[in-house]
C-alpha positions as semicolon CSV with decimal commas, in nm:
position;residue;x (nm);y (nm);z (nm)
1;M;2,194;10,816;8,718
2;L;2,269;10,616;9,029
3;I;2,528;10,343;8,968
4;A;2,585;10,052;9,208
5;F;2,936;9,915;9,256
6;L;2,920;9,571;9,419
7;T;3,221;9,430;9,604
8;A;3,299;9,185;9,881
9;H;3,427;9,333;10,207
10;E;3,785;9,266;10,096
11;G;3,979;9,164;9,788
12;V;3,863;9,410;9,523
13;E;4,141;9,524;9,289
14;Q;4,174;9,891;9,382
15;I;4,227;10,035;9,033
16;E;3,930;9,833;8,903
17;L;3,718;10,011;9,164
18;T;3,867;10,361;9,153
19;D;3,901;10,415;8,776
20;P;3,541;10,309;8,694
21;W;3,419;10,506;8,998
22;Q;3,586;10,819;8,862
23;A;3,448;10,749;8,513
24;V;3,096;10,738;8,658
25;K;3,153;11,070;8,837
26;D;3,306;11,224;8,524
27;A;2,992;11,121;8,332
28;G;2,784;11,321;8,581
29;D;2,644;11,015;8,754
30;E;2,650;10,907;9,118
31;P;2,838;10,592;9,225
32;R;2,741;10,400;9,539
33;L;2,949;10,127;9,705
34;I;2,746;9,819;9,795
35;S;2,918;9,542;9,989
36;T;2,856;9,222;10,177
37;R;2,934;9,385;10,513
38;P;2,892;9,733;10,660
39;G;3,190;9,956;10,736
40;T;3,470;9,964;10,483
41;V;3,595;9,762;10,188
42;Q;3,961;9,661;10,190
43;A;4,100;9,703;9,839
44;F;4,414;9,536;9,709
45;N;4,689;9,613;9,460
46;H;4,720;9,258;9,328
47;L;4,804;9,065;9,648
48;D;4,897;9,360;9,870
49;A;4,646;9,544;10,088
50;A;4,584;9,897;9,961
51;D;4,326;10,159;10,063
52;T;3,990;10,116;10,231
53;F;3,663;10,263;10,103
54;P;3,342;10,339;10,297
55;V;3,042;10,119;10,224
56;D;2,725;10,308;10,131
57;Q;2,487;10,014;10,164
58;V;2,493;9,645;10,255
59;V;2,384;9,420;9,970
60;S;2,128;9,239;10,187
61;E;1,945;9,574;10,222
62;A;1,999;9,692;9,862
63;S;1,753;9,672;9,574
64;A;1,834;9,683;9,204
65;D;1,517;9,892;9,169
66;D;1,703;10,183;9,331
67;Y;1,988;10,184;9,075
68;D;2,022;10,241;8,702
69;A;2,320;10,013;8,635
70;L;2,575;9,788;8,805
71;V;2,956;9,775;8,800
72;L;3,138;9,463;8,919
73;P;3,507;9,539;8,980
74;G;3,749;9,247;8,980
75;G;4,033;9,120;9,192
76;V;4,080;8,749;9,247
77;A;3,931;8,722;9,598
78;N;3,649;8,973;9,548
79;P;3,431;8,790;9,293
80;D;3,512;8,455;9,452
81;A;3,358;8,583;9,777
82;L;3,064;8,746;9,597
83;R;2,967;8,427;9,418
84;M;2,936;8,254;9,756
85;D;2,704;8,526;9,893
86;E;2,336;8,458;9,813
87;D;2,236;8,822;9,855
88;A;2,510;8,938;9,617
89;V;2,414;8,684;9,352
90;A;2,046;8,776;9,386
91;F;2,134;9,147;9,356
92;V;2,322;9,084;9,030
93;K;2,038;8,867;8,893
94;A;1,788;9,141;8,974
95;F;1,972;9,388;8,749
96;A;1,956;9,143;8,460
97;E;1,590;9,061;8,521
98;A;1,511;9,434;8,518
99;G;1,699;9,477;8,189
100;K;1,958;9,705;8,349
101;P;2,316;9,704;8,216
102;I;2,596;9,529;8,403
103;A;2,967;9,601;8,360
104;A;3,227;9,350;8,485
105;I;3,605;9,348;8,457
106;C;3,883;9,092;8,508
107;H;3,767;8,814;8,746
108;A;3,426;8,977;8,809
109;P;3,247;8,763;8,545
110;W;3,273;8,476;8,798
111;T;2,979;8,644;8,970
112;L;2,793;8,652;8,636
113;V;2,860;8,278;8,599
114;E;2,721;8,213;8,947
115;A;2,412;8,422;8,867
116;D;2,357;8,215;8,549
117;L;2,384;8,523;8,327
118;V;2,640;8,405;8,069
119;R;2,443;8,129;7,893
120;G;2,407;8,227;7,527
121;R;2,612;8,544;7,580
122;T;2,955;8,650;7,452
123;L;3,194;8,810;7,697
124;T;3,555;8,858;7,789
125;S;3,739;8,838;8,122
126;W;4,072;8,755;8,273
127;P;4,186;8,458;8,058
128;S;4,170;8,203;8,342
129;L;3,789;8,238;8,346
130;A;3,747;8,130;7,982
131;T;3,670;7,767;8,071
132;D;3,424;7,870;8,344
133;I;3,240;8,095;8,099
134;R;3,228;7,824;7,833
135;N;3,113;7,563;8,086
136;A;2,832;7,801;8,188
137;G;2,711;7,818;7,828
138;G;2,877;8,142;7,724
139;T;3,125;8,228;7,453
140;W;3,458;8,374;7,566
141;V;3,658;8,612;7,346
142;D;4,001;8,769;7,402
143;E;3,913;9,135;7,344
144;Q;3,974;9,455;7,542
145;V;3,601;9,507;7,584
146;K;3,300;9,305;7,476
147;V;2,952;9,455;7,473
148;C;2,684;9,186;7,453
149;T;2,333;9,319;7,397
150;A;2,156;8,981;7,403
151;T;1,864;8,982;7,644
152;P;1,787;9,011;7,930
153;S;2,034;9,299;7,982
154;T;2,347;9,441;7,824
155;L;2,674;9,302;7,959
156;I;2,991;9,508;7,922
157;T;3,298;9,300;8,006
158;S;3,671;9,361;8,000
159;R;3,987;9,159;8,062
160;K;4,225;9,341;8,295
161;P;4,349;9,670;8,441
162;D;4,538;9,751;8,119
163;D;4,197;9,770;7,947
164;L;4,041;10,012;8,197
165;K;4,031;10,315;7,967
166;A;3,841;10,124;7,697
167;F;3,622;9,955;7,961
168;C;3,523;10,284;8,123
169;E;3,446;10,445;7,787
170;A;3,233;10,147;7,683
171;F;3,030;10,106;8,000
172;T;2,960;10,475;8,050
173;A;2,835;10,495;7,689
174;E;2,616;10,185;7,735
175;F;2,480;10,311;8,067
176;A;2,386;10,642;7,902
177;K;2,224;10,458;7,611
178;A;2,021;10,241;7,849
179;A;1,902;10,550;8,032
180;G;1,811;10,720;7,706
181;V;2,069;10,991;7,762
182;G;2,243;11,136;7,457
183;A;2,617;11,146;7,408
184;G;2,627;11,518;7,486
185;R;2,486;11,493;7,838
């Protein structure tokens, strides 16, 4: 499977990019980094600049049709920038409209709010997003991982870096299920 990772050009929380990326590779799938600008993505360790990562495709040129699932890593600045980018929001919406699963951790559900994908859904996130999720018509829960299978597509959400192991296990299982791939791939 080909898995899109969508980030802004800077501000993604590094571990929320690298751990899920490795989980996708460990599952035998191929991750691709999609961003709002060409070149590299500047990751952060909380508020400190960390490593950079090469962009595979610019979101304005990307199509959800080319991917099997979407991962939205967090970081405070990353999803805030994504929600202001029309191409990024449209890209996320296209996954939902196609019934493809979307995984989002920490502050990343802000982008789901902007794409109007939380109404009638139950999800988790960094606690400061609870009011935003409720105001957008969703239900917020304080759980390590929440898998919501309400239509149009499955959402797999998680709260924070401490939950990464559970998050990665949940989204890789849901991605495999959506692709019709058995647990013993």
